[in-house]
C-alpha positions as CSV (number, residue, x, y, z in Angstrom):
1,E,23.1,-130.9,164.5
2,F,23.9,-127.9,162.2
3,L,23.3,-124.4,163.3
4,D,22.0,-123.3,159.9
5,G,21.2,-125.4,156.8
6,P,22.8,-125.3,153.2
7,G,25.2,-122.8,153.2
8,K,28.7,-121.9,153.3
9,S,29.2,-121.2,157.0
10,P,26.8,-121.0,160.1
11,S,26.7,-117.7,159.7
12,D,23.9,-118.7,157.1
13,R,26.1,-118.6,153.9
14,V,24.0,-120.3,151.3
15,Q,24.1,-121.1,147.8
16,K,23.0,-118.7,145.3
17,G,19.4,-119.6,144.2
18,A,18.8,-121.5,147.2
19,V,16.2,-121.0,149.9
20,P,15.1,-122.5,152.9
21,P,12.8,-125.4,152.4
22,T,10.7,-124.3,155.3
23,S,10.2,-120.5,153.8
24,P,7.2,-119.9,151.9
25,V,7.9,-118.9,148.2
26,P,6.2,-115.5,147.3
27,C,3.1,-115.7,145.8
28,K,0.3,-113.6,144.1
29,G,-1.6,-111.7,146.9
30,G,0.6,-113.1,149.7
31,Q,2.1,-116.4,151.2
32,A,0.6,-119.8,150.5
33,A,-2.4,-120.6,153.2
34,A,-0.1,-123.2,154.7
35,A,2.7,-121.1,155.0
36,S,1.7,-119.9,158.6
37,A,1.9,-123.4,160.0
38,P,4.7,-124.1,162.6
39,V,7.9,-125.4,160.6
40,P,8.6,-128.9,161.9
41,S,11.3,-128.5,164.6
42,R,13.9,-130.9,162.5
43,W,13.8,-128.3,159.7
44,R,14.1,-125.2,162.0
45,R,17.3,-123.3,162.3
46,S,18.9,-124.0,165.5
47,G,17.4,-121.3,168.2
48,E,14.9,-120.5,166.0
49,A,11.2,-120.3,167.2
50,P,8.4,-122.5,165.7
51,G,6.5,-120.0,163.3
52,P,6.0,-119.1,159.7
53,A,9.1,-119.4,157.6
54,R,10.8,-117.1,155.3
55,R,10.0,-116.8,151.6
56,S,12.2,-118.4,149.2
57,G,14.5,-116.5,146.6
58,S,15.7,-114.4,149.6
59,R,19.0,-112.7,150.0
60,G,20.4,-111.4,153.0
61,G,21.3,-114.4,154.9
62,A,21.1,-116.7,152.0
63,R,22.4,-117.2,148.6
64,A,22.8,-120.0,146.8
65,H,25.9,-121.1,145.2
66,A,27.8,-122.6,147.6
67,A,27.3,-125.9,149.6
68,P,23.8,-126.8,150.8
69,L,24.2,-128.0,154.3
70,P,21.7,-130.2,155.6
71,S,18.6,-129.0,154.0
72,F,16.7,-130.1,156.9
73,R,18.4,-127.4,158.8
74,R,17.8,-124.3,156.7
75,R,18.5,-122.8,153.3
76,G,20.3,-124.5,150.7
77,P,21.7,-124.7,146.6
78,A,19.4,-128.2,141.7
79,G,17.8,-131.9,140.1
80,R,17.9,-131.8,136.4
81,A,17.7,-135.0,134.1
82,P,19.6,-134.6,131.7
83,R,21.8,-131.7,132.3
84,A,20.9,-129.1,129.9
85,P,24.1,-128.5,127.7
86,V,26.6,-125.7,128.8
87,R,29.0,-124.2,126.3
88,P,31.9,-126.4,126.1
89,G,35.8,-125.0,126.2
90,R,37.3,-122.6,128.6
91,V,37.1,-119.1,127.5
92,S,40.2,-117.9,125.7
93,A,40.2,-114.5,127.3
94,A,42.2,-111.5,125.8
95,S,45.9,-110.9,126.9
96,P,45.9,-109.1,130.5
97,S,46.8,-105.7,130.0
98,P,50.1,-104.7,131.5
99,G,48.5,-103.7,134.6
100,A,46.9,-106.8,135.3
101,V,48.3,-109.2,137.8
102,A,51.0,-111.6,136.6
103,L,50.0,-115.0,136.4
104,P,52.0,-118.2,137.7
105,G,54.3,-120.4,135.6
106,A,51.3,-122.7,134.8
107,R,49.6,-119.8,133.2
108,A,52.4,-118.8,131.1
109,R,52.8,-122.2,129.5
110,G,48.8,-122.3,129.0
111,W,46.9,-123.7,131.8
112,A,44.2,-124.9,129.5
113,A,46.6,-126.7,127.1
114,A,48.3,-128.3,130.0
115,A,44.9,-129.4,131.9
116,A,43.8,-130.8,128.6
117,A,46.7,-133.1,128.1
118,R,46.6,-134.4,131.6
119,A,43.0,-134.8,131.1
120,A,43.9,-136.8,128.1
121,Q,46.2,-139.0,129.7
122,R,44.0,-139.5,132.7
123,R,41.3,-140.9,130.0
124,R,43.3,-143.1,128.5
125,R,44.5,-144.8,131.9
126,A,40.8,-145.0,133.0
127,E,39.8,-146.5,129.6
128,G,42.2,-149.4,130.4
129,A,41.2,-149.9,134.1
130,R,38.1,-151.9,135.2
131,G,36.0,-151.1,138.2
132,P,33.1,-148.9,139.1
133,P,33.1,-145.2,137.8
134,S,35.3,-142.8,139.5
135,P,33.6,-140.9,142.3
136,R,32.9,-137.1,141.0
137,A,31.7,-134.1,142.9
138,A,31.6,-130.3,142.6
139,L,34.0,-127.9,144.5
140,Y,33.4,-124.8,146.3
141,V,36.1,-122.2,147.1
142,H,35.3,-119.5,149.7
143,W,37.3,-116.4,149.5
144,P,36.3,-114.5,152.8
145,Y,37.6,-110.9,152.3
146,C,35.3,-108.2,151.1
147,E,36.1,-104.3,150.7
148,K,33.3,-103.2,153.0
149,R,30.2,-105.0,154.7
150,C,26.8,-104.3,152.4
151,S,23.9,-103.2,154.9
152,Y,22.1,-106.5,153.9
153,C,24.6,-109.2,154.7
154,N,25.5,-111.5,157.1
155,F,27.7,-114.0,155.4
156,N,31.0,-115.5,156.7
157,K,33.2,-112.2,155.3
158,Y,35.9,-110.0,156.8
159,I,37.0,-106.5,156.1
160,P,41.1,-106.9,156.6
161,R,43.4,-104.4,156.7
162,G,45.9,-106.3,154.6
163,V,45.5,-109.9,153.3
164,E,48.7,-112.4,153.1
165,E,47.4,-113.7,149.8
166,A,50.2,-115.7,149.4
167,A,49.8,-117.8,152.7
168,V,45.7,-117.8,151.9
169,R,46.6,-119.1,148.6
170,S,49.0,-122.1,149.7
171,C,46.0,-122.8,152.5
172,L,43.4,-123.1,149.7
173,V,45.6,-125.4,147.7
174,T,46.5,-127.4,150.7
175,E,43.1,-127.9,151.8
176,A,41.6,-128.8,148.3
177,Q,44.5,-131.5,147.9
178,T,43.6,-132.7,151.3
179,L,39.9,-132.9,150.8
180,L,40.2,-134.8,147.4
181,R,42.4,-137.4,148.6
182,L,40.0,-138.0,151.7
183,S,37.0,-138.0,149.5
184,G,38.4,-140.3,146.9
185,V,36.9,-138.2,144.4
186,R,38.6,-138.6,141.0
187,R,36.5,-136.2,138.7
188,V,35.7,-132.5,139.6
189,E,32.8,-131.3,137.3
190,S,32.7,-127.9,138.2
191,V,34.4,-125.3,140.6
192,F,33.0,-122.1,142.2
193,F,35.0,-119.5,143.7
194,G,32.5,-117.3,145.7
195,G,32.7,-115.1,148.8
196,G,33.1,-112.7,150.3
197,T,34.0,-110.9,147.1
198,P,36.7,-113.6,145.3
199,S,37.2,-110.9,142.2
200,L,39.4,-109.3,145.1
201,A,41.7,-112.2,144.9
202,S,44.6,-112.6,142.5
203,P,44.1,-114.2,139.3
204,S,47.1,-116.3,140.3
205,T,45.3,-117.5,143.3
206,V,42.6,-118.7,140.9
207,A,45.1,-120.5,138.7
208,A,46.9,-122.0,141.5
209,V,43.9,-123.6,143.0
210,L,42.7,-125.0,139.7
211,E,46.1,-126.5,138.9
212,A,46.0,-128.3,142.0
213,V,42.7,-129.5,141.7
214,D,43.8,-130.8,138.2
215,Q,46.6,-132.6,139.4
216,A,44.9,-134.0,142.3
217,A,41.6,-135.2,140.2
218,H,40.5,-134.9,136.7
219,L,39.2,-131.5,136.1
220,P,37.9,-131.8,132.8
221,A,38.9,-128.8,130.1
222,D,35.2,-128.1,129.8
223,S,34.4,-127.9,133.3
224,E,32.2,-125.0,134.7
225,V,34.5,-122.5,136.6
226,T,32.5,-119.7,138.1
227,L,33.6,-116.6,139.8
228,E,31.8,-114.2,141.8
229,A,32.5,-110.5,140.8
230,N,31.5,-107.3,142.2
231,P,31.3,-104.2,139.5
232,T,33.9,-102.1,141.5
233,S,36.4,-104.8,141.8
234,A,36.2,-106.4,138.4
235,P,37.7,-104.0,135.6
236,S,38.0,-105.2,132.1
237,S,41.8,-106.2,132.4
238,R,41.2,-108.2,135.7
239,L,38.1,-110.1,134.3
240,A,40.3,-111.2,131.3
241,A,43.0,-112.2,133.5
242,F,40.6,-114.4,135.5
243,G,39.4,-115.7,132.0
244,A,43.2,-116.6,131.6
245,A,43.6,-118.6,134.8
246,G,41.0,-120.7,134.1
247,V,37.6,-119.0,135.0
248,N,34.8,-119.5,132.1
249,R,31.8,-118.2,133.9
250,L,31.0,-115.1,136.2
251,S,28.3,-114.4,138.5
252,I,27.8,-110.5,139.1
253,G,26.1,-108.8,142.0
254,L,24.5,-106.3,140.4
255,Q,21.2,-106.5,143.0
256,S,19.9,-103.2,141.6
257,L,19.8,-100.8,138.6
258,D,18.6,-97.9,140.9
259,D,21.5,-95.9,142.6
260,T,19.3,-94.9,145.8
261,E,18.6,-98.5,146.5
262,L,22.4,-99.4,145.8
263,Q,23.2,-97.0,148.6
264,L,20.7,-98.4,150.4
265,L,22.3,-101.8,150.2
266,G,25.6,-100.5,151.0
267,R,27.0,-101.3,147.6
268,T,30.2,-99.6,146.5
269,H,29.2,-99.8,142.8
270,S,26.8,-97.5,141.0
271,S,24.0,-98.7,138.2
272,R,26.6,-97.0,135.6
273,D,29.3,-99.3,136.9
274,A,26.9,-102.4,137.1
275,L,26.1,-102.1,133.3
276,Q,29.5,-101.3,132.3
277,T,30.6,-104.2,134.2
278,L,28.1,-106.5,132.4
279,A,29.0,-105.2,128.8
280,E,32.7,-106.2,129.6
281,A,31.8,-109.6,130.8
282,R,29.4,-110.5,128.1
283,R,32.4,-109.3,125.8
284,L,34.9,-111.8,127.5
285,F,32.5,-114.7,128.6
286,P,29.9,-114.7,126.0
287,G,26.8,-116.7,127.1
288,R,28.5,-117.5,130.5
289,V,27.5,-114.3,132.5
290,S,24.8,-114.6,135.4
291,V,23.2,-111.6,137.2
292,D,21.6,-111.0,140.3
293,L,18.7,-108.9,140.9
294,M,17.1,-108.3,144.4
295,L,13.3,-107.5,145.3
296,G,11.5,-106.8,148.2
297,L,13.7,-103.8,149.4
298,P,11.9,-101.5,151.8
299,A,9.9,-98.8,150.3
300,Q,10.3,-100.7,146.6
301,Q,7.6,-100.5,144.3
302,V,6.4,-102.9,142.1
303,G,6.3,-100.8,138.8
304,P,10.1,-99.4,139.0
305,W,11.6,-102.7,139.9
306,L,9.7,-104.2,136.7
307,R,11.5,-101.3,134.8
308,Q,14.9,-102.4,136.3
309,L,14.1,-105.9,135.2
310,R,13.0,-105.0,131.8
311,T,16.3,-102.8,131.4
312,L,18.3,-105.8,132.6
313,L,16.7,-108.0,130.0
314,G,17.8,-105.5,127.3
315,C,21.6,-106.1,128.1
316,C,21.9,-109.2,130.1
317,D,23.2,-112.6,129.0
318,D,21.3,-115.6,129.4
319,H,21.0,-116.2,133.0
320,I,19.2,-114.0,135.8
321,S,18.6,-114.8,139.3
322,L,16.1,-113.2,141.6
323,Y,16.4,-112.9,145.2
324,Q,14.2,-111.5,148.0
325,L,15.7,-109.7,150.7
326,T,15.7,-111.1,153.9
327,L,16.3,-108.8,157.1
328,E,18.9,-110.6,158.9
329,R,19.6,-110.1,162.7
330,G,22.9,-108.5,163.1
331,T,22.9,-106.5,159.8
332,E,22.5,-102.7,159.2
333,L,19.1,-103.0,157.6
334,F,17.6,-104.9,160.1
335,T,19.0,-102.6,162.9
336,Q,17.3,-99.5,160.8
337,V,13.9,-101.2,160.7
338,Q,14.1,-102.5,164.5
339,R,14.5,-98.9,165.2
340,G,11.8,-97.8,163.0
341,T,14.3,-95.5,161.1
342,L,13.6,-97.6,157.8
343,S,10.4,-99.0,156.9
344,A,10.0,-102.8,156.8
345,P,9.9,-104.4,153.2
346,D,6.1,-105.1,152.2
347,P,5.8,-109.1,151.8
348,E,2.8,-108.5,149.5
349,L,4.6,-106.1,147.2
350,A,7.5,-108.5,147.2
351,A,5.1,-111.4,146.2
352,E,3.7,-109.4,143.5
353,M,7.3,-108.4,142.3
354,Y,8.4,-112.2,142.0
355,Q,5.4,-113.3,140.1
356,E,5.4,-110.5,137.8
357,G,9.1,-110.9,137.3
358,R,9.3,-114.7,136.8
359,A,6.2,-114.5,134.2
360,L,8.1,-111.4,132.4
361,L,11.3,-113.7,132.1
362,R,9.3,-116.4,131.0
363,D,7.9,-114.5,128.1
364,A,11.5,-113.2,127.0
365,G,12.3,-116.9,126.7
366,F,14.2,-117.8,129.9
367,R,13.2,-121.0,131.4
368,Q,12.4,-120.7,135.5
369,Y,14.9,-124.1,136.0
370,E,14.8,-123.4,139.9
371,V,13.0,-121.1,142.1
372,S,15.2,-118.5,142.0
373,N,17.1,-119.0,138.8
374,F,16.3,-118.6,134.9
375,A,18.3,-119.5,132.1
376,R,17.7,-119.6,128.3
377,N,19.8,-121.2,125.8
378,G,20.6,-124.2,128.0
379,A,22.9,-121.5,130.4
380,L,22.0,-123.2,133.5
381,S,24.2,-123.1,136.1
382,T,26.2,-126.8,136.4
383,H,27.4,-126.1,139.9
384,N,24.2,-125.1,141.4
385,W,22.6,-128.0,139.8
386,T,24.6,-130.4,141.7
387,Y,23.5,-129.0,144.8
388,W,20.0,-129.1,143.9
389,Q,20.7,-132.9,142.5
390,C,22.0,-133.8,145.8
391,G,25.4,-134.7,144.3
392,Q,28.9,-134.7,146.5
393,Y,30.5,-131.6,146.8
394,L,33.6,-130.4,148.8
395,G,34.0,-127.1,150.6
396,V,37.5,-125.6,150.8
397,G,38.2,-122.3,152.6
398,P,36.8,-120.3,155.8
399,G,33.4,-121.5,156.8
400,A,32.8,-123.4,153.4
401,H,30.4,-126.6,153.6
402,G,30.8,-129.8,152.0
403,R,29.3,-133.0,151.6
404,F,30.8,-136.0,150.7
405,A,31.1,-139.9,151.7
406,P,34.8,-139.9,153.0
407,Q,37.0,-142.8,151.6
408,G,36.6,-146.1,153.3
409,A,33.4,-144.9,155.1
410,G,31.1,-147.6,156.2
411,D,28.1,-147.9,154.1
412,H,29.1,-145.0,151.8
413,T,27.7,-142.8,154.9
414,R,27.5,-139.1,153.6
415,E,29.0,-136.6,156.0
416,A,28.1,-132.9,156.3
417,R,31.2,-131.0,156.8
418,I,31.8,-127.2,157.9
419,Q,35.2,-125.8,157.9
420,T,36.6,-123.7,160.5
421,L,34.9,-119.8,160.1
422,E,37.6,-117.3,161.0
423,P,40.3,-117.1,158.4
424,D,43.4,-116.8,160.6
425,N,42.4,-120.0,162.8
426,W,41.4,-121.9,159.5
427,M,44.9,-121.1,158.0
428,K,46.3,-122.2,161.5
429,E,44.5,-125.4,161.0
430,V,45.1,-126.2,157.5
431,M,49.0,-125.6,158.1
432,L,49.1,-128.1,160.9
433,F,46.5,-130.6,159.7
434,G,46.2,-130.3,156.1
435,H,42.7,-128.9,156.3
436,G,40.5,-126.8,158.4
437,T,37.2,-128.9,158.9
438,R,35.5,-128.1,162.1
439,R,32.5,-130.2,162.4
440,R,31.8,-133.6,160.7
441,I,28.1,-135.0,160.9
442,P,27.1,-138.1,159.3
443,L,23.7,-138.0,157.7
444,S,21.1,-140.9,158.2
445,K,19.2,-142.1,155.2
446,L,16.0,-140.3,156.1
447,E,17.9,-136.8,156.5
448,L,19.8,-137.4,152.9
449,L,16.0,-138.1,151.5
450,E,14.4,-135.1,153.1
451,E,17.3,-133.1,151.1
452,V,16.7,-134.9,147.9
453,L,12.9,-134.0,148.3
454,A,13.1,-130.6,149.4
455,M,16.4,-129.7,147.1
456,G,14.9,-131.6,144.2
457,L,11.3,-129.9,144.1
458,R,13.2,-126.6,144.0
459,T,13.6,-127.5,140.2
460,D,11.2,-127.5,137.2
461,V,12.2,-131.2,136.8
462,G,11.7,-132.2,140.2
463,I,12.7,-135.8,141.5
464,T,12.6,-138.5,138.7
465,H,11.8,-142.0,139.7
466,Q,15.0,-143.0,138.7
467,H,16.9,-140.4,140.5
468,W,14.7,-141.0,143.9
469,Q,16.0,-144.7,143.4
470,Q,19.5,-143.7,143.7
471,F,19.0,-142.8,147.1
472,E,15.9,-145.1,148.1
473,P,15.7,-148.3,145.9
474,Q,12.9,-149.9,148.1
475,L,10.6,-147.2,149.1
476,S,9.2,-145.4,145.8
477,L,7.9,-142.0,145.2
478,W,4.4,-144.0,144.8
479,D,5.0,-145.8,148.0
480,V,5.7,-142.5,149.8
481,F,3.3,-139.9,148.4
482,G,1.0,-141.9,146.1
483,A,-2.0,-143.0,148.7
484,S,-1.7,-139.7,150.8
485,Q,-5.1,-137.9,150.5
486,E,-3.0,-134.4,151.1
487,V,-1.2,-135.1,148.2
488,K,-4.1,-136.0,146.4
489,A,-5.4,-132.8,146.8
490,L,-2.2,-131.0,145.8
491,L,-2.7,-132.9,142.8
492,A,-6.2,-132.3,142.0
493,Q,-5.2,-128.2,142.4
494,G,-2.7,-128.9,139.6
495,I,0.2,-127.4,141.9
496,L,2.1,-130.8,142.2
497,L,2.6,-133.6,139.7
498,L,3.1,-137.4,140.4
499,D,3.2,-139.2,137.4
500,H,5.4,-141.9,135.4
501,R,8.2,-139.4,135.1
502,G,8.3,-138.7,139.1
503,L,7.3,-136.1,141.6
504,R,7.6,-132.2,140.7
505,C,5.9,-129.0,140.9
506,S,4.1,-127.1,138.0
507,W,4.8,-123.9,137.3
508,E,2.2,-122.3,139.6
509,G,3.5,-125.0,142.4
510,L,7.0,-123.6,142.2
511,A,5.8,-120.4,143.5
512,V,4.1,-121.8,146.7
513,L,6.9,-124.4,147.2
514,D,7.6,-124.2,150.8
515,S,4.1,-124.5,151.8
516,L,3.9,-127.8,149.6
517,L,7.0,-129.1,151.8
518,L,5.1,-128.6,154.9
519,T,2.6,-131.6,153.5
520,L,5.3,-133.7,152.0
521,L,8.0,-133.7,154.5
522,P,5.7,-135.1,157.2
523,R,4.5,-137.5,155.0
524,L,8.0,-138.9,154.0
525,Q,9.0,-139.1,157.7
526,D,5.6,-141.0,158.3
527,A,6.1,-143.3,155.4
528,W,10.1,-143.9,156.7
529,Q,8.9,-144.8,160.2
530,Q,6.1,-147.0,158.5
531,R,8.3,-148.9,156.0
532,A,8.6,-152.8,156.2
533,P,10.9,-154.3,159.0
534,S,13.2,-155.6,156.1
535,L,13.7,-152.0,155.4
536,V,14.8,-151.0,158.9
537,Q,18.2,-152.8,158.7
538,G,20.9,-150.4,158.2
539,E,19.2,-147.4,158.9
């Protein structure tokens, strides 16, 4: 059993935009009525007592851009059909300034051109071959180092005195190659460099990993390659160097545009730094820049927070993520609140911020395509969509999570994997065994269906009948939910929809998703237990 749910480490690292399926989503006036019901034990975090779960869109112990480990344990990162268009082509960034980090030989001869040539060669080979489609997956790469630990953060990160980057780079390359071979993945749809603070890594490290992935599998030239960046570690020249290394999308951790709040959060940048970095990022990666904004901080009020959001709308790109602060045990903020030196966040105000914020974004032309994520002009996160769609993904680096069916696994059994947490131990294992996988847990069919349900309903598309049938061809959505009186009541309220398209939340329903799951998950479990005996075989 996993220690945590979807995330990159048992220390509660999660996909950006992902939220624990058992946590009530903020709604106007407070939590949904059903949110106070005890969370089913199979969905509780190991060691967590029964009781109300947390709100969705939270930040502290959860982000949402890495791998969603079993969503039936805790938080997790999409289901969309068809995928919204993403601007093609790698960004052709300006040449790095003389002070930028020198890139390896592959960069000098043009990584993108070399990748395109190799991709064309692989396509020609594939066109002449027969057989099933090549396995595909997303790839998450974890850079575990930071300059300092923020007061709200309990992610898997380390504040080193010095980093032997050449050794870390070599291990990242080795582990990526090994996991691609073990998984049999032949096409990588997206790559996400998260952390930690991956913008502290050298662009040469990013280029080396991308080249290794492209050599071991097909990495299309227009694949989404995202890098998390903090304003203080991402000057213009460095961003340009990352663009030359193959990055074509940035996710910037602004968190707040109020300097007092930034100091409270322990961030190293100011609001001025944040806006300057955002402007430079948009210049270098037009249409491919995402920003994070936190809500529900101690003493934060609705009006000033909405003014921050309006300011951000005046200068942001086409993607915004809203996250509610979660006080995590072991963090500085948690300790301050426990001691009474800091007031606890007001959940009612946080719920109001969330509702007012999502309405403001909708009026500005943003589509809320997931509980915490908003996009316009088709700028959805391809990588996170893989998580929400329950696609395969490989997790590379200390504490990374992955989920894939190993090559040759009987009945295509998908495994949830966790890499060794501590960087030095992880590197030793990679050098000895080629990878640092610490735990492998086969997922049952029911566990996988639970994730399909909980993750898919996080999106505005929900779960189409076709998508559900890919995971369970015999027990339809109608079979599971069609006759339930409790589900019919949700349909009558207009917060849940079940029709010819599939199962999904309405716009109002997305705000109370986690309370809906308290009804839907037990219904799925009951239907699975009551299914025809012929379906039991092969469970």
